[in-house]
A tleap script that builds the chain and sets N, CA, C and O, in Angstrom:
source leaprc.protein.ff14SB
mol = sequence {
  NMET GLU SER ILE LEU ASP GLU THR TRP GLY
  SER GLY ALA ALA PRO ALA GLU TRP ALA ASP
  PHE LEU LEU MET ARG ARG MET HIE TRP SER
  TRP ASP ASP LEU GLN ALA THR PRO THR TYR
  VAL ARG ARG TYR CYS ALA ASP PHE LEU GLY
  LEU ILE ALA ASP GLN GLU ARG ALA ASN GLN
  GLU ARG SER GLN ALA ALA GLN ARG ARG GLN
  MET GLY CGLY
}
set mol.1.N position { 20.165 12.638 21.753 }
set mol.1.CA position { 21.541 12.920 21.468 }
set mol.1.C position { 22.246 13.477 22.703 }
set mol.1.O position { 23.406 13.157 22.963 }
set mol.2.N position { 21.536 14.309 23.459 }
set mol.2.CA position { 22.158 14.913 24.634 }
set mol.2.C position { 22.615 13.852 25.627 }
set mol.2.O position { 23.694 13.962 26.209 }
set mol.3.N position { 21.790 12.824 25.820 }
set mol.3.CA position { 22.154 11.791 26.790 }
set mol.3.C position { 23.336 10.959 26.313 }
set mol.3.O position { 24.088 10.433 27.134 }
set mol.4.N position { 23.513 10.832 25.015 }
set mol.4.CA position { 24.690 10.126 24.500 }
set mol.4.C position { 25.926 10.966 24.754 }
set mol.4.O position { 26.946 10.457 25.217 }
set mol.5.N position { 25.836 12.256 24.451 }
set mol.5.CA position { 26.994 13.137 24.606 }
set mol.5.C position { 27.405 13.330 26.057 }
set mol.5.O position { 28.596 13.397 26.362 }
set mol.6.N position { 26.418 13.419 26.963 }
set mol.6.CA position { 26.790 13.622 28.366 }
set mol.6.C position { 26.916 12.299 29.130 }
set mol.6.O position { 27.013 12.275 30.357 }
set mol.7.N position { 26.912 11.193 28.362 }
set mol.7.CA position { 27.159 9.844 28.885 }
set mol.7.C position { 26.138 9.406 29.929 }
set mol.7.O position { 26.474 8.695 30.876 }
set mol.8.N position { 24.887 9.834 29.748 }
set mol.8.CA position { 23.822 9.374 30.625 }
set mol.8.C position { 22.863 8.431 29.892 }
set mol.8.O position { 21.828 8.046 30.437 }
set mol.9.N position { 23.209 8.065 28.663 }
set mol.9.CA position { 22.387 7.155 27.877 }
set mol.9.C position { 22.321 5.830 28.621 }
set mol.9.O position { 23.356 5.232 28.915 }
set mol.10.N position { 21.126 5.371 28.925 }
set mol.10.CA position { 20.976 4.149 29.691 }
set mol.10.C position { 20.148 3.093 29.005 }
set mol.10.O position { 19.665 2.171 29.663 }
set mol.11.N position { 19.972 3.193 27.733 }
set mol.11.CA position { 19.098 2.271 27.008 }
set mol.11.C position { 19.873 1.291 26.153 }
set mol.11.O position { 19.427 0.944 25.059 }
set mol.12.N position { 21.014 0.839 26.621 }
set mol.12.CA position { 21.821 -0.086 25.835 }
set mol.12.C position { 22.683 0.655 24.840 }
set mol.12.O position { 23.065 1.806 25.053 }
set mol.13.N position { 22.983 -0.025 23.748 }
set mol.13.CA position { 23.826 0.577 22.709 }
set mol.13.C position { 23.114 1.786 22.094 }
set mol.13.O position { 21.886 1.837 22.018 }
set mol.14.N position { 23.907 2.735 21.668 }
set mol.14.CA position { 23.344 3.913 20.992 }
set mol.14.C position { 22.641 3.470 19.707 }
set mol.14.O position { 23.002 2.447 19.125 }
set mol.15.N position { 21.649 4.227 19.267 }
set mol.15.CA position { 20.937 3.873 18.032 }
set mol.15.C position { 21.882 3.813 16.833 }
set mol.15.O position { 22.903 4.499 16.792 }
set mol.16.N position { 21.523 2.992 15.878 }
set mol.16.CA position { 22.333 2.825 14.667 }
set mol.16.C position { 22.517 4.157 13.935 }
set mol.16.O position { 23.545 4.381 13.294 }
set mol.17.N position { 21.533 5.026 14.031 }
set mol.17.CA position { 21.637 6.336 13.376 }
set mol.17.C position { 22.797 7.149 13.927 }
set mol.17.O position { 23.413 7.929 13.201 }
set mol.18.N position { 23.096 6.969 15.209 }
set mol.18.CA position { 24.214 7.676 15.822 }
set mol.18.C position { 25.526 7.203 15.195 }
set mol.18.O position { 26.385 8.019 14.859 }
set mol.19.N position { 25.678 5.904 15.040 }
set mol.19.CA position { 26.884 5.356 14.407 }
set mol.19.C position { 26.988 5.851 12.962 }
set mol.19.O position { 28.073 6.209 12.503 }
set mol.20.N position { 25.871 5.870 12.254 }
set mol.20.CA position { 25.880 6.370 10.877 }
set mol.20.C position { 26.320 7.827 10.836 }
set mol.20.O position { 27.147 8.214 10.009 }
set mol.21.N position { 25.762 8.629 11.734 }
set mol.21.CA position { 26.122 10.046 11.789 }
set mol.21.C position { 27.620 10.218 12.045 }
set mol.21.O position { 28.284 10.999 11.363 }
set mol.22.N position { 28.151 9.485 13.034 }
set mol.22.CA position { 29.577 9.607 13.358 }
set mol.22.C position { 30.458 9.205 12.182 }
set mol.22.O position { 31.438 9.885 11.877 }
set mol.23.N position { 30.114 8.107 11.525 }
set mol.23.CA position { 30.901 7.685 10.370 }
set mol.23.C position { 30.860 8.739 9.267 }
set mol.23.O position { 31.892 9.085 8.692 }
set mol.24.N position { 29.674 9.243 8.980 }
set mol.24.CA position { 29.563 10.250 7.929 }
set mol.24.C position { 30.375 11.489 8.287 }
set mol.24.O position { 31.059 12.057 7.435 }
set mol.25.N position { 30.299 11.901 9.535 }
set mol.25.CA position { 30.995 13.124 9.963 }
set mol.25.C position { 32.506 12.942 9.954 }
set mol.25.O position { 33.239 13.754 9.390 }
set mol.26.N position { 32.959 11.873 10.582 }
set mol.26.CA position { 34.400 11.679 10.735 }
set mol.26.C position { 35.082 11.227 9.454 }
set mol.26.O position { 36.247 11.551 9.225 }
set mol.27.N position { 34.374 10.489 8.622 }
set mol.27.CA position { 34.965 9.997 7.376 }
set mol.27.C position { 34.677 10.941 6.207 }
set mol.27.O position { 35.140 10.716 5.089 }
set mol.28.N position { 33.906 11.999 6.478 }
set mol.28.CA position { 33.513 12.957 5.428 }
set mol.28.C position { 32.772 12.243 4.291 }
set mol.28.O position { 33.003 12.504 3.110 }
set mol.29.N position { 31.885 11.345 4.684 }
set mol.29.CA position { 31.082 10.590 3.734 }
set mol.29.C position { 29.726 11.245 3.575 }
set mol.29.O position { 29.179 11.811 4.522 }
set mol.30.N position { 29.191 11.164 2.375 }
set mol.30.CA position { 27.800 11.549 2.131 }
set mol.30.C position { 26.923 10.349 2.494 }
set mol.30.O position { 27.427 9.261 2.774 }
set mol.31.N position { 25.620 10.560 2.484 }
set mol.31.CA position { 24.698 9.453 2.733 }
set mol.31.C position { 24.906 8.363 1.687 }
set mol.31.O position { 24.896 7.175 2.010 }
set mol.32.N position { 25.098 8.774 0.425 }
set mol.32.CA position { 25.328 7.799 -0.642 }
set mol.32.C position { 26.620 7.020 -0.403 }
set mol.32.O position { 26.666 5.811 -0.633 }
set mol.33.N position { 27.677 7.707 0.062 }
set mol.33.CA position { 28.933 7.016 0.384 }
set mol.33.C position { 28.702 5.969 1.466 }
set mol.33.O position { 29.171 4.835 1.362 }
set mol.34.N position { 27.977 6.362 2.496 }
set mol.34.CA position { 27.699 5.452 3.602 }
set mol.34.C position { 26.933 4.233 3.106 }
set mol.34.O position { 27.281 3.099 3.436 }
set mol.35.N position { 25.905 4.463 2.322 }
set mol.35.CA position { 25.085 3.357 1.826 }
set mol.35.C position { 25.873 2.428 0.900 }
set mol.35.O position { 25.583 1.234 0.826 }
set mol.36.N position { 26.856 2.968 0.205 }
set mol.36.CA position { 27.665 2.155 -0.715 }
set mol.36.C position { 28.773 1.385 0.002 }
set mol.36.O position { 29.433 0.539 -0.601 }
set mol.37.N position { 28.976 1.674 1.271 }
set mol.37.CA position { 30.040 1.026 2.040 }
set mol.37.C position { 29.506 -0.243 2.687 }
set mol.37.O position { 28.494 -0.205 3.387 }
set mol.38.N position { 30.184 -1.375 2.454 }
set mol.38.CA position { 29.721 -2.629 3.069 }
set mol.38.C position { 29.681 -2.522 4.593 }
set mol.38.O position { 30.470 -1.798 5.199 }
set mol.39.N position { 28.758 -3.248 5.189 }
set mol.39.CA position { 28.565 -3.203 6.642 }
set mol.39.C position { 29.844 -3.528 7.397 }
set mol.39.O position { 30.171 -2.862 8.379 }
set mol.40.N position { 30.572 -4.553 6.945 }
set mol.40.CA position { 31.788 -4.920 7.674 }
set mol.40.C position { 32.823 -3.805 7.619 }
set mol.40.O position { 33.581 -3.638 8.574 }
set mol.41.N position { 32.881 -3.038 6.539 }
set mol.41.CA position { 33.815 -1.914 6.436 }
set mol.41.C position { 33.370 -0.797 7.376 }
set mol.41.O position { 34.202 -0.159 8.020 }
set mol.42.N position { 32.071 -0.562 7.456 }
set mol.42.CA position { 31.555 0.439 8.398 }
set mol.42.C position { 31.967 0.082 9.825 }
set mol.42.O position { 32.401 0.943 10.589 }
set mol.43.N position { 31.825 -1.215 10.178 }
set mol.43.CA position { 32.192 -1.645 11.532 }
set mol.43.C position { 33.674 -1.430 11.796 }
set mol.43.O position { 34.051 -0.919 12.851 }
set mol.44.N position { 34.521 -1.817 10.840 }
set mol.44.CA position { 35.958 -1.608 11.009 }
set mol.44.C position { 36.288 -0.131 11.168 }
set mol.44.O position { 37.072 0.247 12.038 }
set mol.45.N position { 35.694 0.693 10.333 }
set mol.45.CA position { 35.951 2.140 10.418 }
set mol.45.C position { 35.512 2.687 11.767 }
set mol.45.O position { 36.235 3.471 12.384 }
set mol.46.N position { 34.341 2.284 12.229 }
set mol.46.CA position { 33.845 2.753 13.526 }
set mol.46.C position { 34.771 2.283 14.646 }
set mol.46.O position { 35.079 3.048 15.560 }
set mol.47.N position { 35.216 1.026 14.578 }
set mol.47.CA position { 36.138 0.501 15.594 }
set mol.47.C position { 37.453 1.261 15.578 }
set mol.47.O position { 37.967 1.644 16.629 }
set mol.48.N position { 37.998 1.478 14.394 }
set mol.48.CA position { 39.272 2.206 14.284 }
set mol.48.C position { 39.143 3.634 14.793 }
set mol.48.O position { 40.023 4.125 15.500 }
set mol.49.N position { 38.056 4.299 14.437 }
set mol.49.CA position { 37.839 5.664 14.920 }
set mol.49.C position { 37.714 5.689 16.439 }
set mol.49.O position { 38.201 6.617 17.084 }
set mol.50.N position { 37.070 4.683 17.010 }
set mol.50.CA position { 36.976 4.587 18.461 }
set mol.50.C position { 38.335 4.400 19.113 }
set mol.50.O position { 38.621 5.011 20.143 }
set mol.51.N position { 39.174 3.559 18.522 }
set mol.51.CA position { 40.530 3.354 19.049 }
set mol.51.C position { 41.354 4.636 18.974 }
set mol.51.O position { 42.096 4.965 19.900 }
set mol.52.N position { 41.217 5.350 17.866 }
set mol.52.CA position { 41.936 6.617 17.712 }
set mol.52.C position { 41.465 7.614 18.765 }
set mol.52.O position { 42.286 8.298 19.376 }
set mol.53.N position { 40.161 7.705 18.983 }
set mol.53.CA position { 39.620 8.623 19.990 }
set mol.53.C position { 40.112 8.250 21.380 }
set mol.53.O position { 40.457 9.127 22.172 }
set mol.54.N position { 40.147 6.955 21.683 }
set mol.54.CA position { 40.655 6.505 22.992 }
set mol.54.C position { 42.110 6.906 23.175 }
set mol.54.O position { 42.497 7.371 24.247 }
set mol.55.N position { 42.919 6.728 22.138 }
set mol.55.CA position { 44.342 7.078 22.223 }
set mol.55.C position { 44.532 8.586 22.375 }
set mol.55.O position { 45.371 9.034 23.157 }
set mol.56.N position { 43.759 9.358 21.632 }
set mol.56.CA position { 43.851 10.817 21.753 }
set mol.56.C position { 43.455 11.274 23.158 }
set mol.56.O position { 44.077 12.175 23.721 }
set mol.57.N position { 42.424 10.652 23.716 }
set mol.57.CA position { 41.981 10.989 25.066 }
set mol.57.C position { 43.070 10.635 26.091 }
set mol.57.O position { 43.343 11.416 27.003 }
set mol.58.N position { 43.683 9.468 25.940 }
set mol.58.CA position { 44.758 9.059 26.851 }
set mol.58.C position { 45.956 9.996 26.739 }
set mol.58.O position { 46.561 10.360 27.748 }
set mol.59.N position { 46.297 10.385 25.518 }
set mol.59.CA position { 47.409 11.322 25.323 }
set mol.59.C position { 47.117 12.666 25.981 }
set mol.59.O position { 47.996 13.263 26.602 }
set mol.60.N position { 45.886 13.137 25.843 }
set mol.60.CA position { 45.503 14.414 26.449 }
set mol.60.C position { 45.571 14.324 27.974 }
set mol.60.O position { 46.046 15.251 28.630 }
set mol.61.N position { 45.100 13.218 28.534 }
set mol.61.CA position { 45.149 13.047 29.986 }
set mol.61.C position { 46.592 13.001 30.488 }
set mol.61.O position { 46.898 13.572 31.535 }
set mol.62.N position { 47.483 12.327 29.752 }
set mol.62.CA position { 48.896 12.295 30.142 }
set mol.62.C position { 49.516 13.679 30.076 }
set mol.62.O position { 50.293 14.060 30.952 }
set mol.63.N position { 49.174 14.430 29.040 }
set mol.63.CA position { 49.692 15.779 28.891 }
set mol.63.C position { 49.213 16.680 30.023 }
set mol.63.O position { 49.988 17.462 30.573 }
set mol.64.N position { 47.943 16.568 30.365 }
set mol.64.CA position { 47.400 17.377 31.456 }
set mol.64.C position { 48.031 16.994 32.788 }
set mol.64.O position { 48.290 17.869 33.615 }
set mol.65.N position { 48.283 15.718 33.015 }
set mol.65.CA position { 48.921 15.268 34.250 }
set mol.65.C position { 50.346 15.799 34.329 }
set mol.65.O position { 50.796 16.212 35.398 }
set mol.66.N position { 51.064 15.792 33.199 }
set mol.66.CA position { 52.432 16.312 33.173 }
set mol.66.C position { 52.442 17.810 33.466 }
set mol.66.O position { 53.318 18.293 34.183 }
set mol.67.N position { 51.478 18.547 32.919 }
set mol.67.CA position { 51.379 19.983 33.177 }
set mol.67.C position { 51.106 20.249 34.655 }
set mol.67.O position { 51.677 21.168 35.242 }
set mol.68.N position { 50.228 19.438 35.253 }
set mol.68.CA position { 49.941 19.617 36.683 }
set mol.68.C position { 51.183 19.332 37.527 }
set mol.68.O position { 51.442 20.031 38.507 }
set mol.69.N position { 51.946 18.316 37.154 }
set mol.69.CA position { 53.176 18.019 37.893 }
set mol.69.C position { 54.174 19.150 37.776 }
set mol.69.O position { 54.837 19.493 38.755 }
set mol.70.N position { 54.294 19.743 36.581 }
set mol.70.CA position { 55.227 20.854 36.383 }
set mol.70.C position { 54.814 22.074 37.189 }
set mol.70.O position { 55.664 22.853 37.618 }
set mol.71.N position { 53.516 22.243 37.399 }
set mol.71.CA position { 53.022 23.399 38.138 }
set mol.71.C position { 52.996 23.122 39.636 }
set mol.71.O position { 52.612 23.980 40.432 }
set mol.72.N position { 53.412 21.902 40.011 }
set mol.72.CA position { 53.487 21.582 41.435 }
set mol.72.C position { 52.177 21.146 42.036 }
set mol.72.O position { 52.026 21.163 43.257 }
set mol.73.N position { 51.231 20.757 41.219 }
set mol.73.CA position { 49.924 20.420 41.738 }
set mol.73.C position { 49.585 19.050 41.549 }
set mol.73.O position { 48.500 18.623 41.942 }
savepdb mol mol.pdb
quit
């Protein structure tokens, strides 16, 4: 898990358990909820959550850049 979080994972795609964990955590799903969700819906949810995270990261970077410009740096 540490290598995934610090982006040093070098063994291809993260294990399926990682995707399951993220979906359960972010969607507030139980294990039973996850198992009852069709695979294609899981993929869509994971993709959408990834897009949201990318947008939030881009917004944060723009905000930080604007703050640095205001501070003259």
